[in-house]
GUNUKOL-140654 format. One record per atom (N, C-alpha, C): residue number from 1; residue in one letter; atom name; x, y, z. Coordinates in Angstrom, 3 decimals. Each point is the difference from the previous one (the first is absolute). Layout:
! GUNUKOL-140654
NUM,A,CA,X,Y,Z .
...
END
This chain:
! GUNUKOL-140654
1,M,N,95.977,-164.135,-18.313 .
1,M,CA,0.712,-0.899,0.919 .
1,M,C,-0.724,-0.049,1.344 .
2,Y,N,-0.181,-1.201,0.483 .
2,Y,CA,-0.738,-0.175,1.256 .
2,Y,C,0.841,0.500,1.181 .
3,I,N,-0.645,0.754,0.880 .
3,I,CA,0.683,0.526,1.190 .
3,I,C,-0.501,-0.749,1.230 .
4,F,N,0.903,-0.661,0.691 .
4,F,CA,-0.365,-0.783,1.185 .
4,F,C,-0.207,0.906,1.205 .
5,K,N,-0.949,-0.394,0.840 .
5,K,CA,-0.202,0.662,1.282 .
5,K,C,0.348,-0.924,1.160 .
6,Y,N,-0.243,-1.309,-0.197 .
6,Y,CA,0.160,-0.972,1.093 .
6,Y,C,0.847,-1.195,-0.453 .
7,K,N,1.096,0.254,-0.693 .
7,K,CA,0.714,-1.113,-0.631 .
7,K,C,0.431,-1.089,0.981 .
8,P,N,0.599,0.298,1.169 .
8,P,CA,0.379,-1.100,0.908 .
8,P,C,-1.191,-0.855,0.433 .
9,L,N,-1.136,0.624,0.266 .
9,L,CA,-1.192,-0.759,0.361 .
9,L,C,-0.559,-0.751,-1.203 .
10,A,N,0.082,0.605,-1.174 .
10,A,CA,-0.437,-0.683,-1.215 .
10,A,C,0.842,-1.258,-0.237 .
11,E,N,1.286,0.094,0.280 .
11,E,CA,0.881,-1.165,-0.123 .
11,E,C,-0.355,-1.065,1.035 .
12,A,N,-0.404,0.430,1.199 .
12,A,CA,-0.436,-0.949,1.028 .
12,A,C,-1.252,-0.736,-0.454 .
13,L,N,-0.955,0.730,-0.572 .
13,L,CA,-1.225,-0.632,-0.495 .
13,L,C,0.308,-0.927,-1.171 .
14,Y,N,0.924,0.401,-0.846 .
14,Y,CA,0.419,-0.888,-1.089 .
14,Y,C,0.522,-1.325,0.561 .
15,G,N,0.873,0.068,0.996 .
15,G,CA,0.563,-1.208,0.583 .
15,G,C,-1.055,-0.905,0.601 .
16,A,N,-1.031,0.611,0.564 .
16,A,CA,-1.061,-0.780,0.634 .
16,A,C,-0.946,-0.637,-1.010 .
17,L,N,-0.184,0.643,-1.154 .
17,L,CA,-1.102,-0.386,-0.883 .
17,L,C,0.417,-0.416,-1.411 .
18,E,N,1.286,-0.096,-0.267 .
18,E,CA,0.440,-0.288,-1.374 .
18,E,C,-0.497,-1.345,-0.518 .
19,N,N,-0.308,-0.952,0.901 .
19,N,CA,-0.443,-1.328,-0.436 .
19,N,C,-1.511,-0.159,-0.024 .
20,D,N,-0.721,1.083,0.215 .
20,D,CA,-1.460,-0.038,-0.031 .
20,D,C,-0.471,-0.176,-1.450 .
21,P,N,-0.956,-0.926,-0.264 .
21,P,CA,-0.460,-0.229,-1.379 .
21,P,C,-0.533,1.257,-0.687 .
22,F,N,-0.630,0.890,0.760 .
22,F,CA,-0.507,1.241,-0.598 .
22,F,C,1.139,0.799,-0.622 .
23,Y,N,1.077,0.184,0.756 .
23,Y,CA,1.107,0.831,-0.488 .
23,Y,C,0.820,-0.723,-1.063 .
24,I,N,0.165,-1.294,0.138 .
24,I,CA,0.703,-0.768,-1.035 .
24,I,C,-0.718,0.151,-1.339 .
25,T,N,-1.323,-0.114,0.019 .
25,T,CA,-0.781,0.117,-1.226 .
25,T,C,-0.001,1.432,-0.520 .
26,L,N,-0.118,0.964,0.903 .
26,L,CA,0.020,1.407,-0.397 .
26,L,C,1.273,0.348,-0.766 .
27,L,N,1.122,-0.588,0.411 .
27,L,CA,1.297,0.326,-0.588 .
27,L,C,0.399,-0.935,-1.139 .
28,S,N,-0.879,-0.905,-0.385 .
28,S,CA,0.383,-1.061,-0.952 .
28,S,C,0.390,0.538,-1.371 .
29,S,N,-0.479,1.182,-0.362 .
29,S,CA,0.335,0.560,-1.313 .
29,S,C,1.327,0.756,0.012 .
30,I,N,0.612,0.147,1.172 .
30,I,CA,1.266,0.725,0.122 .
30,I,C,1.144,-1.007,-0.039 .
31,S,N,0.959,0.220,-0.873 .
31,S,CA,1.100,-0.954,-0.147 .
31,S,C,1.157,0.380,0.917 .
32,G,N,0.620,-1.020,0.577 .
32,G,CA,1.170,0.221,0.841 .
32,G,C,-0.353,0.133,1.464 .
33,E,N,0.735,-0.713,0.847 .
33,E,CA,-0.299,0.003,1.433 .
33,E,C,0.248,1.373,0.639 .
34,T,N,1.064,0.671,-0.434 .
34,T,CA,0.273,1.337,0.549 .
34,T,C,-1.107,0.963,-0.365 .
35,E,N,-0.473,-0.085,-1.243 .
35,E,CA,-1.081,0.871,-0.453 .
35,E,C,-1.289,-0.285,0.773 .
36,K,N,-0.273,-1.277,0.228 .
36,K,CA,-1.190,-0.366,0.787 .
36,K,C,0.113,0.548,1.424 .
37,R,N,1.170,-0.163,0.593 .
37,R,CA,0.198,0.488,1.365 .
37,R,C,-0.213,1.509,0.072 .
38,N,N,0.619,0.723,-0.926 .
38,N,CA,-0.125,1.458,0.004 .
38,N,C,-1.448,0.432,-0.202 .
39,A,N,-0.716,-0.718,-0.866 .
39,A,CA,-1.401,0.339,-0.272 .
39,A,C,-0.861,-0.217,1.239 .
40,L,N,0.228,-1.102,0.712 .
40,L,CA,-0.816,-0.285,1.174 .
40,L,C,0.313,0.967,1.142 .
41,I,N,1.250,0.406,0.126 .
41,I,CA,0.342,1.003,1.016 .
41,I,C,-0.700,1.321,-0.313 .
42,K,N,-0.036,0.386,-1.271 .
42,K,CA,-0.750,1.197,-0.392 .
42,K,C,-1.477,-0.153,0.354 .
43,Y,N,-0.551,-1.176,-0.298 .
43,Y,CA,-1.417,-0.249,0.282 .
43,Y,C,-0.291,0.162,1.494 .
44,M,N,0.872,-0.538,0.828 .
44,M,CA,-0.200,0.099,1.444 .
44,M,C,0.112,1.453,0.471 .
45,D,N,0.962,0.721,-0.537 .
45,D,CA,0.158,1.407,0.363 .
45,D,C,-1.229,0.794,-0.420 .
46,Y,N,-0.462,-0.236,-1.214 .
46,Y,CA,-1.207,0.701,-0.468 .
46,Y,C,-1.194,-0.335,0.885 .
47,S,N,-0.138,-1.268,0.366 .
47,S,CA,-1.131,-0.427,0.827 .
47,S,C,0.009,0.708,1.352 .
48,M,N,1.196,0.231,0.545 .
48,M,CA,0.087,0.715,1.274 .
48,M,C,-0.404,1.466,-0.156 .
49,T,N,0.476,0.648,-1.051 .
49,T,CA,-0.366,1.410,-0.196 .
49,T,C,-1.481,0.134,-0.328 .
50,E,N,-0.548,-0.966,-0.723 .
50,E,CA,-1.429,0.002,-0.305 .
50,E,C,-0.828,-0.132,1.281 .
51,A,N,0.406,-0.906,0.880 .
51,A,CA,-0.719,-0.191,1.263 .
51,A,C,0.098,1.247,0.874 .
52,E,N,1.146,0.635,-0.028 .
52,E,CA,0.188,1.225,0.775 .
52,E,C,-0.992,1.078,-0.447 .
53,Q,N,-0.303,0.015,-1.283 .
53,Q,CA,-0.891,1.017,-0.544 .
53,Q,C,-1.474,-0.370,0.122 .
54,Y,N,-0.314,-1.288,-0.250 .
54,Y,CA,-1.406,-0.381,-0.115 .
54,Y,C,-0.482,-0.987,1.062 .
55,G,N,0.921,-0.635,0.714 .
55,G,CA,-0.393,-1.024,0.958 .
55,G,C,0.751,0.162,1.302 .
56,I,N,0.605,-1.095,0.442 .
56,I,CA,0.788,-0.002,1.223 .
56,I,C,1.348,-0.660,-0.288 .
57,L,N,1.067,0.697,0.283 .
57,L,CA,1.343,-0.581,-0.034 .
57,L,C,0.477,-0.072,1.438 .
58,Y,N,0.188,-1.230,0.489 .
58,Y,CA,0.471,-0.139,1.375 .
58,Y,C,1.482,-0.370,0.000 .
59,L,N,0.792,0.867,0.597 .
59,L,CA,1.433,-0.229,0.153 .
59,L,C,0.307,-0.027,1.498 .
60,P,N,0.529,-1.105,0.499 .
60,P,CA,0.283,-0.073,1.435 .
60,P,C,1.098,0.986,0.395 .
61,T,N,-0.094,0.508,1.207 .
61,T,CA,1.007,0.963,0.465 .
61,T,C,1.240,-0.692,0.551 .
62,E,N,-0.135,-1.268,0.395 .
62,E,CA,1.105,-0.675,0.677 .
62,E,C,0.973,-0.710,-0.941 .
63,H,N,-0.344,-0.135,-1.272 .
63,H,CA,0.929,-0.617,-0.963 .
63,H,C,-0.406,0.423,-1.410 .
64,N,N,0.872,-0.281,-0.971 .
64,N,CA,-0.305,0.319,-1.400 .
64,N,C,0.135,-1.243,-0.872 .
65,H,N,-0.522,-1.119,0.506 .
65,H,CA,0.147,-1.282,-0.684 .
65,H,C,-1.253,-0.423,-0.744 .
66,G,N,-1.060,0.802,0.051 .
66,G,CA,-1.225,-0.391,-0.680 .
66,G,C,-1.048,1.086,0.085 .
67,A,N,-1.157,-0.278,-0.613 .
67,A,CA,-1.088,0.973,-0.054 .
67,A,C,-1.295,-0.734,-0.292 .
68,S,N,-1.112,0.679,0.275 .
68,S,CA,-1.294,-0.493,-0.468 .
68,S,C,-0.694,1.102,-0.774 .
69,I,N,-0.720,-0.414,-1.040 .
69,I,CA,-0.628,0.909,-0.953 .
69,I,C,-1.485,-0.347,-0.060 .
70,W,N,-0.838,0.997,0.234 .
70,W,CA,-1.438,-0.211,0.106 .
70,W,C,-0.753,0.905,-0.968 .
71,S,N,-1.087,-0.548,-0.548 .
71,S,CA,-0.955,0.806,-0.752 .
71,S,C,-1.248,0.174,0.850 .
72,K,N,-0.604,1.164,-0.105 .
72,K,CA,-1.277,0.229,0.668 .
72,K,C,-0.919,0.725,-0.966 .
73,P,N,-1.297,-0.052,0.233 .
73,P,CA,-0.932,0.626,-0.947 .
73,P,C,0.258,1.499,-0.146 .
74,I,N,-0.036,0.454,-1.244 .
74,I,CA,0.119,1.427,-0.299 .
74,I,C,-1.089,0.357,-1.008 .
75,N,N,-0.250,1.270,-0.185 .
75,N,CA,-1.095,0.377,-0.908 .
75,N,C,0.357,-0.348,-1.447 .
76,A,N,-1.032,-0.061,-0.827 .
76,A,CA,0.160,-0.511,-1.365 .
76,A,C,0.994,0.818,-0.825 .
77,D,N,0.007,1.301,0.174 .
77,D,CA,0.915,0.851,-0.770 .
77,D,C,1.457,-0.305,0.355 .
78,L,N,0.269,-0.105,1.305 .
78,L,CA,1.364,-0.331,0.429 .
78,L,C,0.399,-1.397,-0.443 .
79,E,N,-0.945,-0.933,0.075 .
79,E,CA,0.281,-1.377,-0.419 .
79,E,C,0.389,-0.048,-1.472 .
80,L,N,-0.680,0.771,-0.824 .
80,L,CA,0.320,0.049,-1.431 .
80,L,C,1.400,0.556,-0.218 .
81,I,N,0.347,1.072,0.704 .
81,I,CA,1.345,0.583,-0.110 .
81,I,C,1.050,-1.017,0.445 .
82,K,N,-0.254,-0.659,1.112 .
82,K,CA,0.922,-1.018,0.512 .
82,K,C,0.230,-1.100,-1.044 .
83,Q,N,-1.071,-0.476,-0.604 .
83,Q,CA,0.117,-1.068,-1.003 .
83,Q,C,0.753,0.470,-1.236 .
84,Q,N,-0.276,1.222,-0.426 .
84,Q,CA,0.691,0.535,-1.179 .
84,Q,C,1.495,0.153,0.260 .
85,Q,N,0.349,0.471,1.193 .
85,Q,CA,1.410,0.147,0.350 .
85,Q,C,0.698,-1.350,0.068 .
86,K,N,-0.686,-0.998,0.548 .
86,K,CA,0.585,-1.340,0.113 .
86,K,C,0.238,-0.598,-1.386 .
87,K,N,-0.973,0.155,-0.884 .
87,K,CA,0.148,-0.537,-1.356 .
87,K,C,1.155,0.686,-0.733 .
88,A,N,0.129,1.311,0.179 .
88,A,CA,1.095,0.723,-0.643 .
88,A,C,1.343,-0.477,0.532 .
89,F,N,0.086,-0.210,1.316 .
89,F,CA,1.236,-0.507,0.591 .
89,F,C,0.349,-1.376,-0.580 .
90,L,N,-0.970,-0.900,-0.006 .
90,L,CA,0.264,-1.354,-0.480 .
90,L,C,0.437,0.001,-1.464 .
91,K,N,-0.676,0.772,-0.826 .
91,K,CA,0.342,0.066,-1.425 .
91,K,C,1.393,0.577,-0.203 .
92,D,N,0.304,1.090,0.710 .
92,D,CA,1.275,0.690,-0.205 .
92,D,C,1.183,-0.759,0.595 .
93,E,N,-0.197,-0.621,1.158 .
93,E,CA,1.127,-0.596,0.711 .
93,E,C,0.120,-1.513,-0.167 .
94,L,N,-1.115,-0.705,-0.220 .
94,L,CA,0.042,-1.459,-0.128 .
94,L,C,-0.381,-0.471,-1.399 .
95,G,N,-0.688,0.849,-0.761 .
95,G,CA,-0.347,-0.326,-1.377 .
95,G,C,-1.469,-0.358,-0.185 .
96,K,N,-0.448,0.057,-1.268 .
96,K,CA,-1.412,-0.258,-0.315 .
96,K,C,-0.437,-1.403,0.393 .
97,D,N,0.875,-0.979,-0.205 .
97,D,CA,-0.372,-1.376,0.340 .
97,D,C,-0.239,-0.147,1.500 .
98,A,N,0.843,0.626,0.812 .
98,A,CA,-0.188,-0.058,1.452 .
98,A,C,-1.296,0.697,0.392 .
99,L,N,-0.298,1.125,-0.649 .
99,L,CA,-1.258,0.693,0.271 .
99,L,C,-1.190,-0.902,-0.314 .
100,N,N,0.032,-0.670,-1.130 .
100,N,CA,-1.096,-0.900,-0.372 .
100,N,C,-0.125,-1.154,0.991 .
101,T,N,1.138,-0.547,0.406 .
101,T,CA,-0.015,-1.096,0.977 .
101,T,C,-0.584,0.472,1.325 .
102,Y,N,0.457,1.142,0.460 .
102,Y,CA,-0.506,0.572,1.253 .
102,Y,C,-1.510,0.209,-0.071 .
103,T,N,-0.464,0.568,-1.113 .
103,T,CA,-1.423,0.299,-0.151 .
103,T,C,-0.842,-1.273,0.040 .
104,Q,N,0.486,-1.051,-0.663 .
104,Q,CA,-0.747,-1.265,-0.020 .
104,Q,C,-0.053,-0.644,1.387 .
105,I,N,1.144,-0.065,0.665 .
105,I,CA,0.047,-0.666,1.302 .
105,I,C,-0.824,0.769,1.031 .
106,T,N,0.239,1.293,0.099 .
106,T,CA,-0.703,0.779,1.024 .
106,T,C,-1.487,0.118,-0.313 .
107,G,N,-0.356,-0.009,-1.282 .
107,G,CA,-1.418,0.020,-0.359 .
107,G,C,-0.723,-1.237,0.486 .
108,F,N,0.623,-1.161,-0.208 .
108,F,CA,-0.596,-1.248,0.484 .
108,F,C,-0.117,0.005,1.516 .
109,M,N,1.089,0.372,0.679 .
109,M,CA,0.011,-0.045,1.459 .
109,M,C,-0.991,1.010,0.600 .
110,A,N,-0.094,1.174,-0.597 .
110,A,CA,-0.939,1.004,0.502 .
110,A,C,-1.444,-0.465,-0.152 .
111,S,N,-0.294,-0.678,-1.112 .
111,S,CA,-1.371,-0.472,-0.208 .
111,S,C,-0.392,-1.026,1.050 .
112,K,N,0.938,-0.837,0.415 .
112,K,CA,-0.269,-0.990,1.045 .
112,K,C,-0.123,0.674,1.364 .
113,A,N,0.890,0.955,0.284 .
113,A,CA,-0.039,0.682,1.293 .
113,A,C,-1.292,0.790,0.175 .
114,D,N,-0.489,0.597,-1.095 .
114,D,CA,-1.220,0.791,0.081 .
114,D,C,-1.189,-0.825,0.473 .
115,E,N,0.048,-1.301,-0.256 .
115,E,CA,-1.086,-0.890,0.415 .
115,E,C,0.119,-0.408,1.473 .
116,L,N,1.157,0.252,0.597 .
116,L,CA,0.298,-0.559,1.323 .
116,L,C,0.113,1.035,1.111 .
117,V,N,0.391,1.222,-0.337 .
117,V,CA,0.273,1.001,1.035 .
117,V,C,-0.835,1.243,-0.252 .
118,T,N,-0.245,0.746,1.063 .
118,T,CA,-0.791,1.220,-0.110 .
118,T,C,0.833,1.130,-0.591 .
119,A,N,-0.687,0.971,-0.575 .
119,A,CA,0.674,1.086,-0.723 .
119,A,C,0.842,0.889,0.913 .
120,D,N,-0.288,-0.009,1.308 .
120,D,CA,0.761,0.860,0.910 .
120,D,C,1.227,-0.694,0.605 .
121,S,N,0.270,-1.239,-0.424 .
121,S,CA,1.128,-0.753,0.550 .
121,S,C,1.329,0.580,-0.460 .
122,W,N,0.996,-0.052,0.891 .
122,W,CA,1.370,0.354,-0.369 .
122,W,C,0.711,-1.252,-0.489 .
123,Y,N,0.910,0.183,-0.953 .
123,Y,CA,0.660,-1.122,-0.671 .
123,Y,C,1.502,0.052,0.254 .
124,L,N,0.515,-1.060,0.569 .
124,L,CA,1.448,-0.132,0.182 .
124,L,C,0.578,-0.524,-1.309 .
125,S,N,0.516,0.902,-0.821 .
125,S,CA,0.411,-0.396,-1.351 .
125,S,C,1.405,-0.582,-0.039 .
126,I,N,0.916,0.548,0.808 .
126,I,CA,1.384,-0.494,0.023 .
126,I,C,0.519,0.080,1.425 .
127,V,N,0.629,-1.052,0.457 .
127,V,CA,0.752,0.048,1.252 .
127,V,C,1.230,-0.870,-0.171 .
128,G,N,1.123,0.472,0.489 .
128,G,CA,1.220,-0.788,-0.149 .
128,G,C,1.078,0.438,0.962 .
129,L,N,0.842,-0.965,0.330 .
129,L,CA,1.108,0.198,0.915 .
129,L,C,1.221,-0.658,-0.611 .
130,K,N,1.146,0.649,0.086 .
130,K,CA,1.237,-0.592,-0.515 .
130,K,C,0.115,-1.440,0.484 .
131,P,N,0.342,-0.932,-0.888 .
131,P,CA,0.047,-1.412,0.398 .
131,P,C,0.847,-0.269,1.237 .
132,E,N,1.120,0.705,0.159 .
132,E,CA,0.879,-0.272,1.146 .
132,E,C,-0.594,0.447,1.329 .
133,F,N,-1.082,0.779,-0.050 .
133,F,CA,-0.648,0.455,1.233 .
133,F,C,-1.341,-0.688,0.245 .
134,Q,N,-0.353,-0.939,-0.869 .
134,Q,CA,-1.239,-0.741,0.199 .
134,Q,C,0.165,-1.014,1.127 .
135,G,N,-1.126,-0.356,0.619 .
135,G,CA,0.026,-0.976,1.085 .
135,G,C,0.480,0.559,1.318 .
136,K,N,0.055,1.316,0.118 .
136,K,CA,0.471,0.645,1.236 .
136,K,C,-1.104,0.819,0.675 .
137,G,N,-1.236,-0.209,-0.430 .
137,G,CA,-1.116,0.716,0.600 .
137,G,C,-0.231,1.393,-0.536 .
138,L,N,0.711,0.380,-1.062 .
138,L,CA,-0.129,1.356,-0.533 .
138,L,C,-1.149,0.143,-0.998 .
139,G,N,-0.386,-1.105,-0.624 .
139,G,CA,-1.015,0.064,-1.055 .
139,G,C,-1.334,0.530,0.474 .
140,S,N,-0.459,-0.485,1.137 .
140,S,CA,-1.300,0.458,0.502 .
140,S,C,0.026,1.484,0.333 .
141,G,N,1.186,0.516,0.358 .
141,G,CA,0.136,1.419,0.302 .
141,G,C,-0.192,0.897,-1.201 .
142,L,N,0.019,-0.576,-1.213 .
142,L,CA,-0.263,0.765,-1.211 .
142,L,C,-1.496,0.153,-0.256 .
143,I,N,-0.809,-0.804,0.686 .
143,I,CA,-1.433,-0.060,-0.274 .
143,I,C,-0.844,0.460,1.183 .
144,K,N,0.382,-0.398,1.210 .
144,K,CA,-0.842,0.249,1.169 .
144,K,C,-0.300,1.479,0.260 .
145,P,N,0.947,0.924,-0.211 .
145,P,CA,-0.349,1.410,0.239 .
145,P,C,-1.139,0.497,-0.888 .
146,V,N,-0.068,-0.491,-1.235 .
146,V,CA,-1.102,0.392,-0.882 .
146,V,C,-1.288,-0.689,0.439 .
147,L,N,0.090,-1.242,0.459 .
147,L,CA,-1.186,-0.696,0.496 .
147,L,C,-0.575,0.699,1.232 .
148,A,N,0.868,0.575,0.812 .
148,A,CA,-0.490,0.764,1.157 .
148,A,C,-0.864,1.166,-0.473 .
149,E,N,0.396,0.606,-1.118 .
149,E,CA,-0.779,1.113,-0.552 .
149,E,C,-1.323,-0.479,-0.586 .
150,T,N,0.029,-1.119,-0.757 .
150,T,CA,-1.249,-0.508,-0.582 .
150,T,C,-0.939,-0.514,1.086 .
151,D,N,0.548,-0.505,1.102 .
151,D,CA,-0.847,-0.407,1.125 .
151,D,C,-0.753,1.207,0.558 .
152,K,N,0.704,1.115,0.165 .
152,K,CA,-0.640,1.216,0.519 .
152,K,C,-1.107,0.483,-0.941 .
153,L,N,0.202,-0.215,-1.293 .
153,L,CA,-0.969,0.441,-1.000 .
153,L,C,-1.061,-1.056,-0.305 .
154,S,N,0.126,-1.168,0.670 .
154,S,CA,-0.919,-1.139,-0.218 .
154,S,C,-0.035,-0.433,-1.463 .
155,L,N,1.189,-0.110,-0.598 .
155,L,CA,0.112,-0.380,-1.403 .
155,L,C,0.626,-1.381,-0.162 .
156,T,N,-0.479,-0.715,-0.991 .
156,T,CA,0.590,-1.271,-0.396 .
156,T,C,1.215,0.273,-0.889 .
157,T,N,1.005,-0.865,0.089 .
157,T,CA,1.115,0.042,-0.944 .
157,T,C,0.102,-1.357,-0.681 .
158,Y,N,0.629,-0.002,-1.168 .
158,Y,CA,0.188,-1.278,-0.697 .
158,Y,C,1.315,0.017,-0.757 .
159,L,N,0.403,-1.174,-0.423 .
159,L,CA,1.239,-0.158,-0.754 .
159,L,C,-0.141,-1.198,-0.926 .
160,E,N,0.944,-0.103,-0.927 .
160,E,CA,0.096,-1.157,-0.891 .
160,E,C,1.440,-0.491,0.030 .
161,T,N,0.181,-1.295,0.084 .
161,T,CA,1.358,-0.548,-0.002 .
161,T,C,0.098,-1.203,-0.925 .
162,F,N,1.077,-0.036,-0.776 .
162,F,CA,0.312,-1.148,-0.836 .
162,F,C,0.894,-1.004,0.737 .
163,T,N,0.339,0.300,1.251 .
163,T,CA,0.979,-0.798,0.742 .
163,T,C,-0.681,-0.724,1.163 .
164,P,N,-0.286,-1.293,-0.140 .
164,P,CA,-0.718,-0.710,1.065 .
164,P,C,0.730,0.014,1.334 .
165,A,N,1.326,0.084,-0.031 .
165,A,CA,0.765,0.022,1.256 .
165,A,C,-0.298,1.246,0.827 .
166,N,N,-0.536,1.042,-0.629 .
166,N,CA,-0.298,1.237,0.735 .
166,N,C,-1.343,-0.033,0.717 .
167,I,N,-0.833,-0.980,-0.322 .
167,I,CA,-1.358,-0.015,0.542 .
167,I,C,0.011,-0.099,1.521 .
168,S,N,0.850,-0.849,0.549 .
168,S,CA,0.033,-0.150,1.465 .
168,S,C,0.448,1.294,0.676 .
169,F,N,0.905,0.736,-0.617 .
169,F,CA,0.435,1.295,0.534 .
169,F,C,-1.178,0.966,0.078 .
170,Y,N,-0.764,0.087,-1.091 .
170,Y,CA,-1.135,0.914,-0.008 .
170,Y,C,-1.078,-0.436,0.992 .
171,K,N,-0.180,-1.295,0.156 .
171,K,CA,-0.987,-0.492,0.962 .
171,K,C,0.361,0.424,1.423 .
172,R,N,1.271,0.042,0.306 .
172,R,CA,0.425,0.378,1.350 .
172,R,C,-0.346,1.451,0.329 .
173,I,N,-0.180,0.830,-1.020 .
173,I,CA,-0.358,1.389,0.272 .
173,I,C,-1.471,0.273,-0.318 .
174,G,N,-0.780,-1.063,-0.099 .
174,G,CA,-1.451,0.155,-0.057 .
174,G,C,-0.677,-0.186,-1.336 .
175,Y,N,0.742,-0.351,-1.035 .
175,Y,CA,-0.615,-0.206,-1.310 .
175,Y,C,-0.550,-1.416,-0.135 .
176,E,N,-1.067,-0.115,-0.793 .
176,E,CA,-0.584,-1.299,-0.323 .
176,E,C,-0.062,-0.156,-1.512 .
177,T,N,0.249,-1.198,-0.486 .
177,T,CA,-0.127,-0.265,-1.427 .
177,T,C,-1.476,-0.043,-0.365 .
178,I,N,-0.384,0.791,-0.989 .
178,I,CA,-1.407,0.024,-0.397 .
178,I,C,-0.230,-0.577,-1.398 .
179,A,N,1.068,-0.171,-0.786 .
179,A,CA,-0.141,-0.585,-1.338 .
179,A,C,1.380,-0.284,-0.571 .
180,S,N,0.037,-0.831,-1.028 .
180,S,CA,1.218,-0.182,-0.790 .
180,S,C,-0.401,-0.187,-1.454 .
181,F,N,0.888,0.437,-0.887 .
181,F,CA,-0.279,-0.048,-1.428 .
181,F,C,1.278,-0.352,-0.759 .
182,I,N,-0.164,-0.503,-1.203 .
182,I,CA,1.124,-0.125,-0.928 .
182,I,C,-0.028,1.229,-0.902 .
183,E,N,1.050,0.810,0.087 .
183,E,CA,0.079,1.186,-0.853 .
183,E,C,0.474,-0.453,-1.379 .
184,P,N,-0.747,0.287,-1.083 .
184,P,CA,0.287,-0.625,-1.294 .
184,P,C,1.286,0.443,-0.698 .
185,V,N,0.480,1.208,0.227 .
185,V,CA,1.220,0.446,-0.688 .
185,V,C,1.241,-0.640,0.634 .
186,T,N,0.054,0.012,1.329 .
186,T,CA,1.115,-0.650,0.696 .
186,T,C,-0.167,-1.513,0.059 .
187,N,N,-1.247,-0.452,-0.174 .
187,N,CA,-0.363,-1.410,0.187 .
187,N,C,0.387,-0.473,1.400 .
188,A,N,-0.139,0.895,0.972 .
188,A,CA,0.385,-0.302,1.379 .
188,A,C,-1.195,0.226,0.930 .
189,E,N,-0.031,-0.782,1.079 .
189,E,CA,-1.052,0.177,0.995 .
189,E,C,0.366,1.143,0.942 .
190,Y,N,-1.013,0.765,0.366 .
190,Y,CA,0.207,1.014,1.029 .
190,Y,C,-1.173,-0.039,0.961 .
191,W,N,0.241,0.540,1.192 .
191,W,CA,-0.987,-0.033,1.066 .
191,W,C,-0.409,1.419,0.373 .
192,V,N,-1.300,0.179,0.226 .
192,V,CA,-0.520,1.275,0.483 .
192,V,C,-0.252,-0.161,1.495 .
193,M,N,0.549,0.932,0.790 .
193,M,CA,-0.146,-0.059,1.450 .
193,M,C,-0.578,1.319,0.495 .
194,S,N,-0.846,-0.091,1.003 .
194,S,CA,-0.689,1.173,0.521 .
194,S,C,0.126,0.047,1.519 .
195,R,N,0.004,1.208,0.530 .
195,R,CA,0.040,0.193,1.459 .
195,R,C,-1.051,1.025,0.394 .
196,K,N,-0.933,-0.421,0.826 .
196,K,CA,-1.021,0.912,0.509 .
196,K,C,0.597,0.837,1.116 .
197,P,N,-0.537,1.185,0.233 .
197,P,CA,0.551,0.841,1.060 .
197,P,C,-0.153,-0.651,1.373 .
198,S,N,1.009,0.160,0.816 .
198,S,CA,-0.029,-0.512,1.361 .
198,S,C,-0.635,1.057,0.894 .
199,L,N,-1.099,-0.354,0.625 .
199,L,CA,-0.769,0.974,0.787 .
199,L,C,0.530,0.084,1.429 .
END
């Protein structure tokens, strides 16, 4: 049985991202809306604990309405362990079909990103804010503290979004669109955005 660590925040991320084509497709093999919701909340909770262990989990101190989840380069042995743990989670909690879907989508996206960004770049994999708190200036506060750190380290960061309405938000905090692709499993367009360190 899955044990939650960040369930209220996982529910916030679910509310922010439930309509994203990536997650809709990931959950397509799961029947029932309640089952899909529960599966995606588990996925978000797992993603936060994974980032806490291997990347960066940013949780604002002033509210508990959202979070940002980042990947950063780690050595090959740790990366293999991380991937094995993720695959086991997906198979056990979302099912083999979801694991296969995840592997296909992320494999395609990673192959495109590898051509566009340097190996030392940090990746903003998930960011979300409860829908009722969006549009109040809180979203950038989930990202800017980590950007302050990457600026000090002179590192580029990048992200991928399936939501064109989010592009202007990311541009306001320094990201530029560097490519767009049609992901074949979702059959949806997504955009790759990058931000160079601010000197």
